[in-house]
C-alpha positions as CSV (number, residue, x, y, z in Angstrom):
1,X,19.3,10.2,12.0
2,X,18.7,7.7,9.2
3,X,17.1,8.8,5.9
4,X,15.1,6.4,3.8
5,X,14.2,7.3,0.2
6,X,14.2,10.5,-1.8
7,X,12.2,12.5,0.8
8,X,13.6,11.9,4.3
9,X,11.0,14.2,5.8
10,X,8.2,11.6,5.3
11,X,6.2,12.7,8.3
12,X,5.1,15.8,6.5
13,X,4.5,14.1,3.2
14,X,0.9,14.4,2.1
15,X,-0.9,11.4,0.9
16,X,-4.2,11.4,-1.1
17,X,-7.5,10.2,0.4
18,X,-7.3,7.1,-1.8
19,X,-3.8,6.3,-0.7
20,X,-4.9,6.8,2.9
21,X,-7.8,4.3,2.4
22,X,-5.6,1.6,0.9
23,X,-2.9,2.1,3.6
24,X,-5.6,1.9,6.3
25,X,-6.9,-1.4,4.9
26,X,-3.3,-2.8,4.8
27,X,-2.6,-1.6,8.4
28,X,-5.6,-3.6,9.5
29,X,-4.2,-6.8,8.0
30,X,-5.0,-6.5,4.4
31,X,-2.8,-7.3,1.4
32,X,-2.2,-6.5,-2.2
33,X,-1.9,-9.3,-4.7
34,X,-0.6,-8.9,-8.3
35,X,-1.6,-10.8,-11.4
36,X,1.2,-10.9,-14.0
37,X,1.1,-11.7,-17.8
38,X,3.4,-14.3,-19.4
39,X,6.1,-11.6,-20.0
40,X,6.0,-10.7,-16.2
41,X,4.2,-7.3,-16.7
42,X,1.6,-6.5,-14.1
43,X,-1.9,-7.0,-15.5
44,X,-4.0,-6.5,-12.4
45,X,-3.7,-5.4,-8.8
46,X,-6.2,-6.5,-6.1
47,X,-6.4,-5.2,-2.6
48,X,-7.9,-7.7,-0.1
49,X,-9.2,-6.8,3.4
50,X,-8.3,-8.8,6.4
51,X,-11.6,-10.6,6.0
52,X,-10.8,-11.6,2.4
53,X,-13.1,-9.1,0.6
54,X,-11.7,-7.4,-2.5
55,X,-11.5,-3.6,-2.2
56,X,-12.3,-2.0,-5.6
57,X,-10.5,1.3,-5.0
58,X,-7.0,0.2,-6.1
59,X,-5.6,0.6,-9.6
60,X,-2.2,0.2,-11.1
61,X,-1.4,3.9,-10.8
62,X,-2.3,4.1,-7.1
63,X,-0.2,0.9,-6.5
64,X,2.8,2.5,-8.2
65,X,2.4,5.7,-6.1
66,X,2.4,3.7,-2.9
67,X,5.4,1.6,-4.0
68,X,7.3,4.7,-5.0
69,X,6.7,6.2,-1.5
70,X,7.9,3.0,0.0
71,X,4.6,2.6,1.9
72,X,4.2,-1.0,0.7
73,X,6.6,-3.9,0.2
74,X,6.7,-7.5,-0.9
75,X,9.2,-10.0,0.5
76,X,10.0,-13.3,-1.3
77,X,7.2,-13.2,-3.8
78,X,4.5,-12.8,-1.1
79,X,1.6,-10.3,-1.3
80,X,2.4,-6.6,-0.7
81,X,1.9,-5.4,2.8
82,X,2.3,-2.1,4.6
83,X,5.7,-1.0,5.7
84,X,6.7,0.9,8.9
85,X,7.0,4.0,6.7
86,X,3.4,3.4,5.4
87,X,2.2,3.1,9.0
88,X,3.7,6.5,9.8
89,X,2.2,8.0,6.6
90,X,-1.4,6.9,7.3
91,X,-3.4,9.0,9.7
92,X,-5.2,7.2,12.4
93,X,-8.9,6.6,11.6
94,X,-11.5,5.0,13.7
95,X,-12.4,1.4,12.8
96,X,-16.0,1.5,11.5
97,X,-16.9,-2.0,12.6
């Protein structure tokens, strides 16, 4: 069995309601984009839905929590997207369309 990260038993890891909302948006095709200052520090994080709307419930603290849990990842400077681990962490919710 392969273990990823500090907590290999990620199936039982609890995530907050806000983390769950963000992961659900990402699972539906959303993305997280960062705005950096001149000295490369993160100034702003924005979560976009698959339709291009900005979701206001993401802040820097929540972004760091999701990144620490390895629920999101960026490849090659592209926007952050949900990982396979993030998909397993998020509980299934009905799509309210």
